[in-house]
MDAnalysis code that builds the backbone (N, CA, C; Angstrom):
import MDAnalysis as mda
import numpy as np

u = mda.Universe.empty(327, n_residues=109, atom_resindex=np.repeat(np.arange(109), 3), trajectory=True)
u.add_TopologyAttr("name", ["N", "CA", "C"] * 109)
u.add_TopologyAttr("resid", np.arange(1, 110))
u.add_TopologyAttr("resname", ["MET", "TYR", "GLU", "CYS", "GLY", "LEU", "VAL", "ALA", "SER", "VAL", "LYS", "ARG", "SER", "ALA", "ALA", "PHE", "ASP", "HIS", "ILE", "VAL", "THR", "ARG", "ALA", "ILE", "LEU", "ALA", "GLY", "CYS", "ARG", "PRO", "VAL", "LEU", "PRO", "ASP", "VAL", "GLY", "PHE", "TYR", "PRO", "GLU", "LEU", "LEU", "PRO", "GLN", "SER", "LEU", "HIS", "SER", "MET", "CYS", "LEU", "TYR", "PRO", "MET", "LYS", "ASP", "GLU", "PRO", "LEU", "ALA", "ASP", "LEU", "LEU", "MET", "PHE", "ALA", "MET", "GLU", "GLY", "ALA", "GLU", "SER", "TRP", "ARG", "ALA", "PRO", "ASP", "LEU", "ARG", "GLU", "THR", "PHE", "ASP", "ARG", "TYR", "ASP", "PRO", "VAL", "THR", "ALA", "CYS", "ARG", "ALA", "PHE", "ASP", "ASP", "ARG", "ILE", "GLU", "GLN", "VAL", "ALA", "VAL", "ALA", "ALA", "GLU", "ILE", "GLY", "ARG"])
u.atoms.positions = np.array([
    [-13.737, -5.809, 0.579],
    [-12.582, -5.218, -0.347],
    [-12.322, -6.684, -0.995],
    [-12.758, -8.176, -0.413],
    [-12.233, -9.247, -0.885],
    [-13.321, -10.058, -2.416],
    [-14.207, -8.984, -2.259],
    [-15.363, -9.223, -3.633],
    [-15.005, -7.826, -4.626],
    [-14.928, -6.843, -4.569],
    [-14.990, -5.878, -5.553],
    [-13.519, -5.430, -6.427],
    [-12.337, -6.181, -6.284],
    [-11.234, -6.541, -7.493],
    [-10.870, -5.187, -7.792],
    [-11.316, -4.009, -6.776],
    [-10.277, -2.659, -7.682],
    [-10.281, -1.763, -6.740],
    [-9.596, -1.120, -6.495],
    [-9.386, 0.216, -5.067],
    [-8.723, 1.562, -5.762],
    [-9.664, 2.532, -5.857],
    [-8.813, 3.464, -6.035],
    [-8.527, 4.768, -4.879],
    [-7.937, 5.805, -5.383],
    [-7.757, 6.605, -4.780],
    [-7.413, 7.782, -5.290],
    [-7.634, 9.600, -4.925],
    [-7.868, 10.319, -5.675],
    [-6.493, 11.308, -4.210],
    [-6.421, 10.770, -3.536],
    [-5.652, 11.500, -2.501],
    [-4.284, 12.145, -2.679],
    [-4.667, 13.082, -3.286],
    [-3.169, 13.916, -3.435],
    [-1.720, 14.140, -2.811],
    [-1.894, 13.431, -1.662],
    [-0.534, 13.840, -0.728],
    [-0.656, 13.052, 0.523],
    [-0.750, 11.377, 0.119],
    [-1.107, 11.038, 1.413],
    [-0.039, 10.721, 2.036],
    [0.124, 11.052, 3.334],
    [1.219, 10.209, 3.961],
    [1.378, 8.599, 4.165],
    [0.175, 8.027, 3.955],
    [-0.356, 6.568, 4.068],
    [-1.791, 6.369, 4.306],
    [-1.784, 5.598, 3.434],
    [-3.326, 5.224, 3.414],
    [-4.183, 3.537, 3.387],
    [-4.193, 3.603, 4.912],
    [-4.478, 2.412, 5.607],
    [-5.446, 1.389, 4.413],
    [-6.372, 2.406, 4.515],
    [-7.772, 1.296, 3.581],
    [-7.020, 0.831, 2.065],
    [-6.528, 1.353, 1.526],
    [-5.451, 0.681, 0.244],
    [-4.774, 0.113, 0.391],
    [-3.560, 0.309, 1.491],
    [-2.891, -1.004, 1.641],
    [-3.883, -2.287, 2.103],
    [-4.753, -2.033, 3.143],
    [-5.589, -4.006, 3.083],
    [-6.229, -4.388, 1.350],
    [-6.291, -3.024, 0.933],
    [-7.886, -3.794, -0.011],
    [-6.677, -4.489, -1.186],
    [-5.294, -3.675, -1.504],
    [-4.228, -4.772, -1.894],
    [-3.502, -5.470, -1.077],
    [-3.340, -6.020, -0.272],
    [-3.494, -7.242, 0.467],
    [-4.184, -8.553, 0.528],
    [-5.502, -7.936, 0.269],
    [-6.697, -8.210, -0.298],
    [-7.524, -8.898, -1.779],
    [-5.905, -8.479, -2.322],
    [-6.087, -9.128, -3.751],
    [-6.630, -7.911, -4.713],
    [-7.547, -6.702, -4.141],
    [-7.598, -5.795, -5.010],
    [-6.597, -4.845, -6.170],
    [-6.921, -4.811, -7.054],
    [-6.157, -3.800, -8.068],
    [-5.896, -2.654, -8.029],
    [-4.987, -2.213, -7.868],
    [-4.555, -0.215, -7.408],
    [-4.695, 0.131, -8.475],
    [-5.431, 1.699, -7.878],
    [-5.349, 2.740, -8.946],
    [-5.252, 3.779, -8.030],
    [-4.031, 4.480, -8.154],
    [-3.287, 5.358, -7.261],
    [-3.013, 6.377, -7.887],
    [-3.219, 7.720, -7.564],
    [-2.182, 8.916, -8.490],
    [-0.470, 8.339, -7.867],
    [0.170, 9.369, -8.838],
    [1.311, 9.278, -8.679],
    [2.153, 9.541, -7.790],
    [1.443, 9.980, -6.811],
    [2.319, 11.115, -5.404],
    [2.075, 11.031, -4.331],
    [2.870, 11.366, -3.231],
    [2.699, 10.818, -1.606],
    [3.225, 9.789, -1.887],
    [2.675, 8.471, -0.874],
    [3.282, 7.368, -0.495],
    [3.536, 6.360, -1.903],
    [2.354, 6.489, -2.621],
    [2.119, 5.664, -3.688],
    [3.018, 5.035, -3.994],
    [3.535, 6.239, -5.258],
    [4.861, 5.087, -6.088],
    [6.014, 4.725, -4.942],
    [5.801, 4.828, -3.702],
    [6.785, 3.864, -3.105],
    [6.034, 2.531, -2.799],
    [5.105, 2.453, -2.606],
    [3.745, 1.011, -2.147],
    [4.355, -0.181, -3.229],
    [4.101, 0.399, -4.398],
    [4.023, -0.573, -5.040],
    [5.403, -0.839, -6.068],
    [5.713, -2.000, -6.655],
    [7.459, -2.417, -7.121],
    [7.186, -1.717, -8.151],
    [8.862, -1.032, -8.899],
    [8.809, 0.041, -10.031],
    [7.798, -0.874, -11.368],
    [8.263, -2.451, -11.201],
    [7.050, -3.105, -12.308],
    [5.538, -2.741, -12.626],
    [4.678, -2.269, -11.135],
    [3.688, -1.892, -11.087],
    [3.546, -0.650, -11.464],
    [4.401, 0.127, -11.454],
    [3.861, 1.554, -11.787],
    [2.907, 1.850, -12.727],
    [3.365, 1.365, -13.877],
    [2.572, 2.135, -15.175],
    [1.229, 0.964, -15.998],
    [0.847, 0.298, -14.788],
    [-0.351, -0.323, -14.973],
    [-1.307, -0.164, -13.581],
    [-0.604, 0.699, -11.989],
    [-1.787, 1.274, -11.345],
    [-1.301, 2.618, -10.999],
    [-0.923, 3.268, -11.479],
    [-0.203, 4.721, -11.176],
    [-0.728, 5.618, -12.084],
    [-1.340, 6.704, -11.863],
    [-2.099, 7.737, -12.517],
    [-1.497, 8.889, -12.511],
    [-1.038, 10.387, -13.477],
    [-0.525, 11.737, -13.225],
    [-1.999, 12.315, -12.627],
    [-1.888, 12.900, -11.260],
    [-3.407, 13.845, -10.963],
    [-4.105, 14.232, -12.081],
    [-4.637, 14.115, -12.565],
    [-5.775, 15.129, -13.401],
    [-6.685, 14.024, -14.441],
    [-7.871, 14.311, -14.810],
    [-8.762, 13.014, -14.734],
    [-8.594, 12.324, -16.008],
    [-8.294, 12.669, -16.907],
    [-8.091, 12.028, -18.402],
    [-7.914, 11.068, -17.817],
    [-6.526, 10.531, -17.470],
    [-5.934, 9.609, -17.225],
    [-6.329, 8.802, -16.117],
    [-6.754, 9.449, -15.103],
    [-7.124, 8.733, -13.915],
    [-8.749, 8.132, -15.085],
    [-9.433, 8.640, -15.938],
    [-10.651, 7.485, -16.032],
    [-9.905, 6.774, -16.552],
    [-8.830, 6.828, -17.907],
    [-8.556, 5.709, -18.804],
    [-7.885, 4.537, -18.048],
    [-7.528, 4.852, -16.930],
    [-6.802, 3.675, -15.698],
    [-7.317, 2.815, -15.349],
    [-9.395, 3.746, -14.733],
    [-10.312, 3.018, -14.321],
    [-10.797, 1.813, -15.938],
    [-10.999, 2.684, -16.537],
    [-11.333, 1.853, -17.528],
    [-10.386, 0.676, -18.171],
    [-8.796, 0.994, -18.349],
    [-8.458, -0.282, -18.497],
    [-8.235, -1.298, -17.254],
    [-7.881, -0.974, -15.827],
    [-8.446, -1.799, -14.846],
    [-9.711, -2.858, -14.851],
    [-10.496, -2.458, -14.840],
    [-11.941, -2.799, -15.661],
    [-12.473, -3.475, -16.355],
    [-12.280, -3.189, -17.035],
    [-11.797, -4.163, -18.625],
    [-10.851, -5.418, -18.592],
    [-9.430, -5.389, -17.802],
    [-9.246, -6.448, -17.404],
    [-8.745, -7.366, -15.731],
    [-9.795, -6.859, -15.084],
    [-10.329, -7.042, -13.816],
    [-10.093, -8.702, -13.927],
    [-10.625, -9.392, -14.547],
    [-10.609, -10.423, -14.569],
    [-8.850, -11.410, -14.544],
    [-8.106, -10.802, -16.015],
    [-6.825, -11.168, -15.152],
    [-5.808, -10.685, -14.494],
    [-6.788, -9.827, -14.102],
    [-5.813, -9.305, -12.425],
    [-4.921, -10.027, -11.620],
    [-4.088, -10.258, -11.920],
    [-2.916, -11.589, -10.640],
    [-2.477, -10.626, -10.319],
    [-3.019, -10.432, -8.478],
    [-2.083, -9.772, -7.388],
    [-0.973, -10.341, -7.392],
    [-0.032, -9.377, -6.776],
    [1.732, -9.605, -6.549],
    [0.934, -10.129, -5.268],
    [2.405, -10.951, -4.895],
    [2.551, -11.239, -3.543],
    [3.415, -9.948, -2.616],
    [2.825, -9.047, -2.128],
    [3.583, -8.142, -1.439],
    [3.441, -7.717, -0.510],
    [3.222, -9.155, 0.615],
    [3.057, -9.286, 2.263],
    [4.279, -8.562, 2.991],
    [5.461, -8.927, 2.161],
    [6.752, -9.127, 2.370],
    [6.983, -7.036, 1.955],
    [6.329, -6.408, 1.333],
    [6.518, -4.882, 1.262],
    [5.892, -4.852, 2.118],
    [4.387, -4.847, 2.554],
    [3.454, -4.298, 3.508],
    [3.978, -4.206, 4.799],
    [5.016, -5.088, 4.868],
    [4.875, -5.514, 6.614],
    [5.476, -3.951, 6.931],
    [6.146, -3.518, 6.619],
    [6.288, -2.427, 7.035],
    [5.402, -1.126, 8.077],
    [4.432, -1.765, 6.879],
    [3.519, -0.908, 6.926],
    [1.968, -1.274, 7.930],
    [2.517, -2.222, 8.636],
    [1.269, -3.192, 9.092],
    [1.410, -2.511, 10.511],
    [0.215, -2.553, 11.298],
    [-0.507, -2.070, 12.078],
    [0.924, -2.630, 14.052],
    [0.167, -4.050, 12.868],
    [0.397, -5.387, 14.626],
    [1.981, -5.594, 14.629],
    [2.958, -5.047, 13.260],
    [3.845, -5.104, 12.752],
    [5.176, -4.548, 13.338],
    [4.386, -3.234, 13.402],
    [4.971, -1.737, 14.014],
    [5.344, -1.670, 14.727],
    [3.857, -2.062, 15.827],
    [3.856, -2.276, 17.535],
    [4.733, -2.674, 18.247],
    [4.944, -4.397, 17.893],
    [5.559, -5.364, 18.384],
    [7.281, -4.218, 18.182],
    [7.812, -4.289, 16.612],
    [8.573, -3.668, 16.949],
    [8.892, -2.498, 18.039],
    [7.976, -1.306, 17.821],
    [7.894, -1.100, 19.288],
    [8.135, -0.922, 20.190],
    [7.657, -2.494, 20.733],
    [8.126, -3.760, 22.124],
    [8.937, -3.557, 22.094],
    [9.247, -4.407, 21.079],
    [10.693, -4.937, 21.334],
    [11.974, -3.783, 21.432],
    [11.414, -2.432, 20.557],
    [12.814, -1.761, 21.009],
    [12.937, -1.282, 22.175],
    [11.457, -1.444, 22.693],
    [10.968, -0.737, 24.627],
    [11.997, -1.522, 25.515],
    [11.757, -2.496, 25.143],
    [12.007, -3.507, 26.171],
    [13.538, -3.311, 26.126],
    [14.328, -3.629, 24.799],
    [15.800, -3.651, 24.534],
    [16.446, -2.090, 25.743],
    [15.488, -1.573, 25.363],
    [16.170, 0.375, 25.769],
    [15.755, -0.417, 27.740],
    [14.459, -0.841, 28.088],
    [14.978, -0.780, 29.462],
    [15.699, -1.972, 29.911],
    [16.015, -2.843, 29.001],
    [16.839, -3.947, 29.957],
    [18.477, -3.325, 29.764],
    [18.847, -2.198, 28.634],
    [19.932, -1.595, 28.736],
    [19.867, -0.269, 29.917],
    [19.286, 0.142, 30.331],
    [19.179, 0.723, 31.304],
    [19.204, 0.513, 32.793],
    [18.588, -0.913, 32.698],
    [19.296, -1.307, 33.523],
    [20.197, -2.384, 34.420],
    [20.664, -2.831, 32.739],
    [21.878, -2.992, 32.859],
    [23.190, -1.818, 33.256],
    [22.330, -1.152, 32.656],
    [23.712, 0.219, 33.135],
    [23.432, 0.896, 34.485],
    [22.736, 0.815, 35.656],
    [22.141, 1.012, 36.807],
    [23.577, 0.255, 37.882],
])
């Protein structure tokens, strides 16, 4: 991922795609369908250069555009946006919440 520079997906209704999120965080330029969670994943400012309608020709056009401009791609810092998808962050939040519930239950006895 650190060397390829580009990540593409053709998943029509992805509820989540951990490979794409990791690749974007590694600096890869995304080429993703404009369906599923992908539009939520990227800031609106990146939609026109990273998302495509689910048809062959727009995908091919966007891939060509992305490969031609691969050297000029500057991956934006999306760590804050992606924190909600990080498994370690999510597990810590779950653990913290369970601990809060356990403490509240113990106090209520």
